[in-house]
PyMOL Python script that loads the backbone (N, CA, C, O; Angstrom):
from pymol import cmd

cmd.read_pdbstr("""\
ATOM      1  N   ARG A   1      -2.657   9.888  -3.829  1.00  0.00           N
ATOM      2  CA  ARG A   1      -3.699   9.089  -3.221  1.00  0.00           C
ATOM      3  C   ARG A   1      -3.181   7.699  -2.854  1.00  0.00           C
ATOM      4  O   ARG A   1      -3.484   7.176  -1.782  1.00  0.00           O
ATOM      5  N   LYS A   2      -2.402   7.116  -3.749  1.00  0.00           N
ATOM      6  CA  LYS A   2      -1.887   5.761  -3.488  1.00  0.00           C
ATOM      7  C   LYS A   2      -0.901   5.755  -2.324  1.00  0.00           C
ATOM      8  O   LYS A   2      -0.866   4.802  -1.545  1.00  0.00           O
ATOM      9  N   ILE A   3      -0.110   6.800  -2.201  1.00  0.00           N
ATOM     10  CA  ILE A   3       0.871   6.847  -1.113  1.00  0.00           C
ATOM     11  C   ILE A   3       0.163   6.847   0.233  1.00  0.00           C
ATOM     12  O   ILE A   3       0.584   6.149   1.155  1.00  0.00           O
ATOM     13  N   VAL A   4      -0.898   7.615   0.353  1.00  0.00           N
ATOM     14  CA  VAL A   4      -1.668   7.649   1.604  1.00  0.00           C
ATOM     15  C   VAL A   4      -2.304   6.289   1.868  1.00  0.00           C
ATOM     16  O   VAL A   4      -2.331   5.820   3.006  1.00  0.00           O
ATOM     17  N   LEU A   5      -2.809   5.664   0.824  1.00  0.00           N
ATOM     18  CA  LEU A   5      -3.412   4.343   0.966  1.00  0.00           C
ATOM     19  C   LEU A   5      -2.380   3.314   1.433  1.00  0.00           C
ATOM     20  O   LEU A   5      -2.667   2.500   2.311  1.00  0.00           O
ATOM     21  N   PHE A   6      -1.178   3.349   0.847  1.00  0.00           N
ATOM     22  CA  PHE A   6      -0.121   2.432   1.269  1.00  0.00           C
ATOM     23  C   PHE A   6       0.282   2.694   2.718  1.00  0.00           C
ATOM     24  O   PHE A   6       0.573   1.755   3.459  1.00  0.00           O
ATOM     25  N   ALA A   7       0.302   3.951   3.122  1.00  0.00           N
ATOM     26  CA  ALA A   7       0.651   4.277   4.508  1.00  0.00           C
ATOM     27  C   ALA A   7      -0.391   3.737   5.485  1.00  0.00           C
ATOM     28  O   ALA A   7      -0.040   3.246   6.558  1.00  0.00           O
ATOM     29  N   ILE A   8      -1.646   3.825   5.126  1.00  0.00           N
ATOM     30  CA  ILE A   8      -2.704   3.301   5.988  1.00  0.00           C
ATOM     31  C   ILE A   8      -2.608   1.780   6.092  1.00  0.00           C
ATOM     32  O   ILE A   8      -2.765   1.213   7.172  1.00  0.00           O
ATOM     33  N   ILE A   9      -2.351   1.132   4.965  1.00  0.00           N
ATOM     34  CA  ILE A   9      -2.209  -0.320   4.976  1.00  0.00           C
ATOM     35  C   ILE A   9      -1.009  -0.735   5.817  1.00  0.00           C
ATOM     36  O   ILE A   9      -1.079  -1.702   6.575  1.00  0.00           O
ATOM     37  N   GLU A  10       0.084  -0.006   5.682  1.00  0.00           N
ATOM     38  CA  GLU A  10       1.274  -0.311   6.482  1.00  0.00           C
ATOM     39  C   GLU A  10       1.008  -0.082   7.966  1.00  0.00           C
ATOM     40  O   GLU A  10       1.535  -0.809   8.809  1.00  0.00           O
ATOM     41  N   ALA A  11       0.201   0.913   8.290  1.00  0.00           N
ATOM     42  CA  ALA A  11      -0.137   1.177   9.683  1.00  0.00           C
ATOM     43  C   ALA A  11      -0.891  -0.001  10.295  1.00  0.00           C
ATOM     44  O   ALA A  11      -0.750  -0.271  11.488  1.00  0.00           O
ATOM     45  N   ILE A  12      -1.682  -0.697   9.500  1.00  0.00           N
ATOM     46  CA  ILE A  12      -2.387  -1.884   9.995  1.00  0.00           C
ATOM     47  C   ILE A  12      -1.380  -2.930  10.443  1.00  0.00           C
ATOM     48  O   ILE A  12      -1.525  -3.515  11.516  1.00  0.00           O
ATOM     49  N   ALA A  13      -0.357  -3.171   9.625  1.00  0.00           N
ATOM     50  CA  ALA A  13       0.667  -4.160   9.970  1.00  0.00           C
ATOM     51  C   ALA A  13       1.474  -3.716  11.188  1.00  0.00           C
ATOM     52  O   ALA A  13       1.806  -4.538  12.042  1.00  0.00           O
ATOM     53  N   VAL A  14       1.792  -2.427  11.274  1.00  0.00           N
ATOM     54  CA  VAL A  14       2.549  -1.916  12.426  1.00  0.00           C
ATOM     55  C   VAL A  14       1.724  -2.044  13.694  1.00  0.00           C
ATOM     56  O   VAL A  14       2.264  -2.383  14.747  1.00  0.00           O
ATOM     57  N   TYR A  15       0.428  -1.779  13.616  1.00  0.00           N
ATOM     58  CA  TYR A  15      -0.446  -1.927  14.774  1.00  0.00           C
ATOM     59  C   TYR A  15      -0.444  -3.375  15.260  1.00  0.00           C
ATOM     60  O   TYR A  15      -0.415  -3.629  16.465  1.00  0.00           O
ATOM     61  N   GLY A  16      -0.476  -4.321  14.325  1.00  0.00           N
ATOM     62  CA  GLY A  16      -0.407  -5.729  14.710  1.00  0.00           C
ATOM     63  C   GLY A  16       0.907  -6.068  15.382  1.00  0.00           C
ATOM     64  O   GLY A  16       0.933  -6.842  16.338  1.00  0.00           O
ATOM     65  N   MET A  17       2.005  -5.497  14.893  1.00  0.00           N
ATOM     66  CA  MET A  17       3.310  -5.751  15.510  1.00  0.00           C
ATOM     67  C   MET A  17       3.361  -5.175  16.923  1.00  0.00           C
ATOM     68  O   MET A  17       3.915  -5.802  17.826  1.00  0.00           O
ATOM     69  N   ILE A  18       2.792  -3.997  17.120  1.00  0.00           N
ATOM     70  CA  ILE A  18       2.757  -3.383  18.454  1.00  0.00           C
ATOM     71  C   ILE A  18       1.913  -4.241  19.397  1.00  0.00           C
ATOM     72  O   ILE A  18       2.283  -4.434  20.555  1.00  0.00           O
ATOM     73  N   LEU A  19       0.784  -4.753  18.910  1.00  0.00           N
ATOM     74  CA  LEU A  19      -0.035  -5.646  19.735  1.00  0.00           C
ATOM     75  C   LEU A  19       0.745  -6.884  20.154  1.00  0.00           C
ATOM     76  O   LEU A  19       0.623  -7.350  21.287  1.00  0.00           O
ATOM     77  N   ALA A  20       1.548  -7.415  19.235  1.00  0.00           N
ATOM     78  CA  ALA A  20       2.328  -8.611  19.551  1.00  0.00           C
ATOM     79  C   ALA A  20       3.431  -8.304  20.562  1.00  0.00           C
ATOM     80  O   ALA A  20       3.685  -9.108  21.458  1.00  0.00           O
ATOM     81  N   LEU A  21       4.086  -7.154  20.428  1.00  0.00           N
ATOM     82  CA  LEU A  21       5.188  -6.814  21.320  1.00  0.00           C
ATOM     83  C   LEU A  21       4.713  -6.412  22.714  1.00  0.00           C
ATOM     84  O   LEU A  21       5.284  -6.835  23.719  1.00  0.00           O
ATOM     85  N   VAL A  22       3.680  -5.605  22.765  1.00  0.00           N
ATOM     86  CA  VAL A  22       3.216  -5.073  24.039  1.00  0.00           C
ATOM     87  C   VAL A  22       2.279  -6.045  24.755  1.00  0.00           C
ATOM     88  O   VAL A  22       2.443  -6.309  25.946  1.00  0.00           O
ATOM     89  N   GLY A  23       1.307  -6.570  24.033  1.00  0.00           N
ATOM     90  CA  GLY A  23       0.290  -7.379  24.684  1.00  0.00           C
ATOM     91  C   GLY A  23       0.412  -8.863  24.452  1.00  0.00           C
ATOM     92  O   GLY A  23      -0.387  -9.643  24.970  1.00  0.00           O
ATOM     93  N   ARG A  24       1.405  -9.263  23.680  1.00  0.00           N
ATOM     94  CA  ARG A  24       1.627 -10.675  23.344  1.00  0.00           C
ATOM     95  C   ARG A  24       0.421 -11.297  22.635  1.00  0.00           C
ATOM     96  O   ARG A  24       0.080 -12.458  22.860  1.00  0.00           O
ATOM     97  N   PHE A  25      -0.212 -10.500  21.779  1.00  0.00           N
ATOM     98  CA  PHE A  25      -1.332 -10.978  20.967  1.00  0.00           C
ATOM     99  C   PHE A  25      -0.779 -11.433  19.617  1.00  0.00           C
ATOM    100  O   PHE A  25      -0.897 -10.720  18.621  1.00  0.00           O
ATOM    101  N   LEU A  26      -0.184 -12.607  19.589  1.00  0.00           N
ATOM    102  CA  LEU A  26       0.476 -13.074  18.373  1.00  0.00           C
ATOM    103  C   LEU A  26      -0.518 -13.389  17.263  1.00  0.00           C
ATOM    104  O   LEU A  26      -0.232 -13.139  16.092  1.00  0.00           O
ATOM    105  N   LEU A  27      -1.667 -13.928  17.608  1.00  0.00           N
ATOM    106  CA  LEU A  27      -2.663 -14.238  16.588  1.00  0.00           C
ATOM    107  C   LEU A  27      -3.138 -12.961  15.894  1.00  0.00           C
ATOM    108  O   LEU A  27      -3.311 -12.936  14.676  1.00  0.00           O
ATOM    109  N   ASP A  28      -3.347 -11.900  16.680  1.00  0.00           N
ATOM    110  CA  ASP A  28      -3.750 -10.618  16.093  1.00  0.00           C
ATOM    111  C   ASP A  28      -2.675 -10.082  15.156  1.00  0.00           C
ATOM    112  O   ASP A  28      -2.980  -9.521  14.103  1.00  0.00           O
ATOM    113  N   GLN A  29      -1.436 -10.256  15.540  1.00  0.00           N
ATOM    114  CA  GLN A  29      -0.338  -9.796  14.684  1.00  0.00           C
ATOM    115  C   GLN A  29      -0.324 -10.552  13.367  1.00  0.00           C
ATOM    116  O   GLN A  29      -0.126  -9.952  12.310  1.00  0.00           O
ATOM    117  N   TYR A  30      -0.531 -11.852  13.416  1.00  0.00           N
ATOM    118  CA  TYR A  30      -0.570 -12.646  12.191  1.00  0.00           C
ATOM    119  C   TYR A  30      -1.749 -12.237  11.309  1.00  0.00           C
ATOM    120  O   TYR A  30      -1.607 -12.106  10.093  1.00  0.00           O
ATOM    121  N   LEU A  31      -2.898 -12.040  11.923  1.00  0.00           N
ATOM    122  CA  LEU A  31      -4.085 -11.657  11.153  1.00  0.00           C
ATOM    123  C   LEU A  31      -3.938 -10.275  10.523  1.00  0.00           C
ATOM    124  O   LEU A  31      -4.266 -10.089   9.351  1.00  0.00           O
ATOM    125  N   LEU A  32      -3.446  -9.304  11.293  1.00  0.00           N
ATOM    126  CA  LEU A  32      -3.296  -7.961  10.752  1.00  0.00           C
ATOM    127  C   LEU A  32      -2.193  -7.896   9.695  1.00  0.00           C
ATOM    128  O   LEU A  32      -2.310  -7.148   8.725  1.00  0.00           O
ATOM    129  N   SER A  33      -1.139  -8.663   9.874  1.00  0.00           N
ATOM    130  CA  SER A  33      -0.087  -8.701   8.855  1.00  0.00           C
ATOM    131  C   SER A  33      -0.595  -9.345   7.572  1.00  0.00           C
ATOM    132  O   SER A  33      -0.278  -8.879   6.477  1.00  0.00           O
ATOM    133  N   ALA A  34      -1.374 -10.405   7.695  1.00  0.00           N
ATOM    134  CA  ALA A  34      -1.952 -11.050   6.517  1.00  0.00           C
ATOM    135  C   ALA A  34      -2.926 -10.112   5.811  1.00  0.00           C
ATOM    136  O   ALA A  34      -2.944 -10.040   4.583  1.00  0.00           O
ATOM    137  N   LEU A  35      -3.732  -9.397   6.583  1.00  0.00           N
ATOM    138  CA  LEU A  35      -4.658  -8.423   5.999  1.00  0.00           C
ATOM    139  C   LEU A  35      -3.897  -7.340   5.249  1.00  0.00           C
ATOM    140  O   LEU A  35      -4.274  -6.979   4.134  1.00  0.00           O
ATOM    141  N   ALA A  36      -2.829  -6.818   5.848  1.00  0.00           N
ATOM    142  CA  ALA A  36      -2.032  -5.787   5.193  1.00  0.00           C
ATOM    143  C   ALA A  36      -1.394  -6.317   3.917  1.00  0.00           C
ATOM    144  O   ALA A  36      -1.341  -5.608   2.913  1.00  0.00           O
ATOM    145  N   LEU A  37      -0.912  -7.546   3.942  1.00  0.00           N
ATOM    146  CA  LEU A  37      -0.300  -8.136   2.759  1.00  0.00           C
ATOM    147  C   LEU A  37      -1.319  -8.288   1.631  1.00  0.00           C
ATOM    148  O   LEU A  37      -1.022  -7.982   0.476  1.00  0.00           O
ATOM    149  N   VAL A  38      -2.505  -8.756   1.963  1.00  0.00           N
ATOM    150  CA  VAL A  38      -3.552  -8.909   0.951  1.00  0.00           C
ATOM    151  C   VAL A  38      -3.936  -7.553   0.374  1.00  0.00           C
ATOM    152  O   VAL A  38      -4.091  -7.422  -0.841  1.00  0.00           O
ATOM    153  N   LEU A  39      -4.090  -6.554   1.217  1.00  0.00           N
ATOM    154  CA  LEU A  39      -4.448  -5.216   0.728  1.00  0.00           C
ATOM    155  C   LEU A  39      -3.360  -4.625  -0.144  1.00  0.00           C
ATOM    156  O   LEU A  39      -3.664  -3.968  -1.140  1.00  0.00           O
ATOM    157  N   LEU A  40      -2.094  -4.841   0.203  1.00  0.00           N
ATOM    158  CA  LEU A  40      -1.002  -4.347  -0.634  1.00  0.00           C
ATOM    159  C   LEU A  40      -0.985  -5.041  -1.988  1.00  0.00           C
ATOM    160  O   LEU A  40      -0.717  -4.406  -3.007  1.00  0.00           O
ATOM    161  N   ILE A  41      -1.268  -6.330  -2.007  1.00  0.00           N
ATOM    162  CA  ILE A  41      -1.323  -7.051  -3.277  1.00  0.00           C
ATOM    163  C   ILE A  41      -2.467  -6.537  -4.145  1.00  0.00           C
ATOM    164  O   ILE A  41      -2.314  -6.372  -5.355  1.00  0.00           O
ATOM    165  N   VAL A  42      -3.609  -6.287  -3.519  1.00  0.00           N
ATOM    166  CA  VAL A  42      -4.773  -5.804  -4.273  1.00  0.00           C
ATOM    167  C   VAL A  42      -4.543  -4.389  -4.787  1.00  0.00           C
ATOM    168  O   VAL A  42      -4.915  -4.082  -5.919  1.00  0.00           O
ATOM    169  N   GLU A  43      -3.942  -3.529  -3.986  1.00  0.00           N
ATOM    170  CA  GLU A  43      -3.795  -2.131  -4.342  1.00  0.00           C
ATOM    171  C   GLU A  43      -2.517  -1.794  -5.095  1.00  0.00           C
ATOM    172  O   GLU A  43      -2.361  -0.668  -5.567  1.00  0.00           O
ATOM    173  N   PHE A  44      -1.599  -2.748  -5.217  1.00  0.00           N
ATOM    174  CA  PHE A  44      -0.350  -2.458  -5.905  1.00  0.00           C
ATOM    175  C   PHE A  44      -0.637  -2.167  -7.373  1.00  0.00           C
ATOM    176  O   PHE A  44      -1.388  -2.905  -8.012  1.00  0.00           O
ATOM    177  N   PRO A  45      -0.053  -1.107  -7.913  1.00  0.00           N
ATOM    178  CA  PRO A  45      -0.366  -0.737  -9.299  1.00  0.00           C
ATOM    179  C   PRO A  45       0.106  -1.800 -10.290  1.00  0.00           C
ATOM    180  O   PRO A  45       1.213  -2.328 -10.178  1.00  0.00           O
ATOM    181  N   SER A  46      -0.746  -2.097 -11.248  1.00  0.00           N
ATOM    182  CA  SER A  46      -0.384  -3.054 -12.286  1.00  0.00           C
ATOM    183  C   SER A  46       0.455  -2.347 -13.348  1.00  0.00           C
ATOM    184  O   SER A  46       0.558  -1.120 -13.362  1.00  0.00           O
ATOM    185  N   GLU A  47       1.042  -3.128 -14.222  1.00  0.00           N
ATOM    186  CA  GLU A  47       1.859  -2.545 -15.297  1.00  0.00           C
ATOM    187  C   GLU A  47       1.000  -1.683 -16.210  1.00  0.00           C
ATOM    188  O   GLU A  47       1.454  -0.653 -16.707  1.00  0.00           O
ATOM    189  N   LYS A  48      -0.233  -2.101 -16.429  1.00  0.00           N
ATOM    190  CA  LYS A  48      -1.145  -1.356 -17.301  1.00  0.00           C
ATOM    191  C   LYS A  48      -1.465   0.025 -16.714  1.00  0.00           C
ATOM    192  O   LYS A  48      -1.411   1.031 -17.421  1.00  0.00           O
ATOM    193  N   SER A  49      -1.796   0.064 -15.433  1.00  0.00           N
ATOM    194  CA  SER A  49      -2.125   1.356 -14.815  1.00  0.00           C
ATOM    195  C   SER A  49      -0.891   2.240 -14.691  1.00  0.00           C
ATOM    196  O   SER A  49      -0.983   3.460 -14.824  1.00  0.00           O
ATOM    197  N   PHE A  50       0.264   1.628 -14.437  1.00  0.00           N
ATOM    198  CA  PHE A  50       1.505   2.392 -14.331  1.00  0.00           C
ATOM    199  C   PHE A  50       1.879   3.008 -15.676  1.00  0.00           C
ATOM    200  O   PHE A  50       2.293   4.166 -15.730  1.00  0.00           O
ATOM    201  N   SER A  51       1.738   2.252 -16.753  1.00  0.00           N
ATOM    202  CA  SER A  51       2.065   2.795 -18.074  1.00  0.00           C
ATOM    203  C   SER A  51       1.062   3.877 -18.476  1.00  0.00           C
ATOM    204  O   SER A  51       1.431   4.818 -19.180  1.00  0.00           O
ATOM    205  N   ALA A  52      -0.182   3.764 -18.050  1.00  0.00           N
ATOM    206  CA  ALA A  52      -1.174   4.807 -18.340  1.00  0.00           C
ATOM    207  C   ALA A  52      -0.807   6.112 -17.636  1.00  0.00           C
ATOM    208  O   ALA A  52      -0.945   7.191 -18.213  1.00  0.00           O
ATOM    209  N   VAL A  53      -0.343   6.016 -16.400  1.00  0.00           N
ATOM    210  CA  VAL A  53       0.080   7.213 -15.668  1.00  0.00           C
ATOM    211  C   VAL A  53       1.294   7.846 -16.345  1.00  0.00           C
ATOM    212  O   VAL A  53       1.350   9.065 -16.506  1.00  0.00           O
ATOM    213  N   LEU A  54       2.255   7.031 -16.738  1.00  0.00           N
ATOM    214  CA  LEU A  54       3.434   7.552 -17.425  1.00  0.00           C
ATOM    215  C   LEU A  54       3.075   8.208 -18.747  1.00  0.00           C
ATOM    216  O   LEU A  54       3.644   9.240 -19.105  1.00  0.00           O
ATOM    217  N   GLN A  55       2.144   7.623 -19.468  1.00  0.00           N
ATOM    218  CA  GLN A  55       1.721   8.197 -20.734  1.00  0.00           C
ATOM    219  C   GLN A  55       1.058   9.556 -20.526  1.00  0.00           C
ATOM    220  O   GLN A  55       1.300  10.489 -21.291  1.00  0.00           O
ATOM    221  N   ARG A  56       0.219   9.672 -19.489  1.00  0.00           N
ATOM    222  CA  ARG A  56      -0.410  10.965 -19.192  1.00  0.00           C
ATOM    223  C   ARG A  56       0.631  12.010 -18.816  1.00  0.00           C
ATOM    224  O   ARG A  56       0.521  13.168 -19.219  1.00  0.00           O
ATOM    225  N   LEU A  57       1.646  11.608 -18.040  1.00  0.00           N
ATOM    226  CA  LEU A  57       2.700  12.541 -17.671  1.00  0.00           C
ATOM    227  C   LEU A  57       3.494  12.999 -18.885  1.00  0.00           C
ATOM    228  O   LEU A  57       3.835  14.177 -18.995  1.00  0.00           O
ATOM    229  N   GLU A  58       3.787  12.087 -19.785  1.00  0.00           N
ATOM    230  CA  GLU A  58       4.521  12.446 -20.997  1.00  0.00           C
ATOM    231  C   GLU A  58       3.712  13.382 -21.862  1.00  0.00           C
ATOM    232  O   GLU A  58       4.272  14.304 -22.455  1.00  0.00           O
ATOM    233  N   GLN A  59       2.409  13.175 -21.952  1.00  0.00           N
ATOM    234  CA  GLN A  59       1.546  14.048 -22.740  1.00  0.00           C
ATOM    235  C   GLN A  59       1.512  15.450 -22.126  1.00  0.00           C
ATOM    236  O   GLN A  59       1.530  16.446 -22.849  1.00  0.00           O
ATOM    237  N   ASN A  60       1.463  15.526 -20.815  1.00  0.00           N
ATOM    238  CA  ASN A  60       1.432  16.825 -20.154  1.00  0.00           C
ATOM    239  C   ASN A  60       2.738  17.582 -20.365  1.00  0.00           C
ATOM    240  O   ASN A  60       2.721  18.797 -20.564  1.00  0.00           O
ATOM    241  N   THR A  61       3.854  16.889 -20.325  1.00  0.00           N
ATOM    242  CA  THR A  61       5.143  17.576 -20.513  1.00  0.00           C
ATOM    243  C   THR A  61       5.310  18.016 -21.963  1.00  0.00           C
ATOM    244  O   THR A  61       5.892  19.072 -22.208  1.00  0.00           O
ATOM    245  N   THR A  62       4.825  17.251 -22.923  1.00  0.00           N
ATOM    246  CA  THR A  62       4.948  17.674 -24.322  1.00  0.00           C
ATOM    247  C   THR A  62       4.016  18.837 -24.633  1.00  0.00           C
ATOM    248  O   THR A  62       4.333  19.661 -25.491  1.00  0.00           O
ATOM    249  N   LEU A  63       2.881  18.921 -23.960  1.00  0.00           N
ATOM    250  CA  LEU A  63       1.983  20.058 -24.156  1.00  0.00           C
ATOM    251  C   LEU A  63       2.562  21.340 -23.598  1.00  0.00           C
ATOM    252  O   LEU A  63       2.297  22.421 -24.124  1.00  0.00           O
ATOM    253  N   ARG A  64       3.345  21.234 -22.544  1.00  0.00           N
ATOM    254  CA  ARG A  64       3.947  22.417 -21.936  1.00  0.00           C
ATOM    255  C   ARG A  64       5.108  22.958 -22.751  1.00  0.00           C
ATOM    256  O   ARG A  64       5.405  24.152 -22.707  1.00  0.00           O
ATOM    257  N   ASP A  65       5.767  22.075 -23.499  1.00  0.00           N
ATOM    258  CA  ASP A  65       6.934  22.517 -24.287  1.00  0.00           C
ATOM    259  C   ASP A  65       6.558  23.214 -25.535  1.00  0.00           C
ATOM    260  O   ASP A  65       7.431  23.638 -26.292  1.00  0.00           O
TER     261      ASP A  65
END
""", "prot")
cmd.dss("prot")
cmd.show_as("cartoon", "prot")
cmd.util.cbc("prot")
cmd.orient("prot")
């Protein structure tokens, strides 16, 4: 789920870059890049959530063994 979310956020920044290159809409590029940066900061996994995922994975592998 997170990978798809990161791809969508990155697409926002790429769309802004295309607008700047093709249509010379530099302000739009700055705004869309800033929006993408803010969304990546908000959605980036914290250490707490990352360790919780790792713990669940370790529990699943020990149950299978």
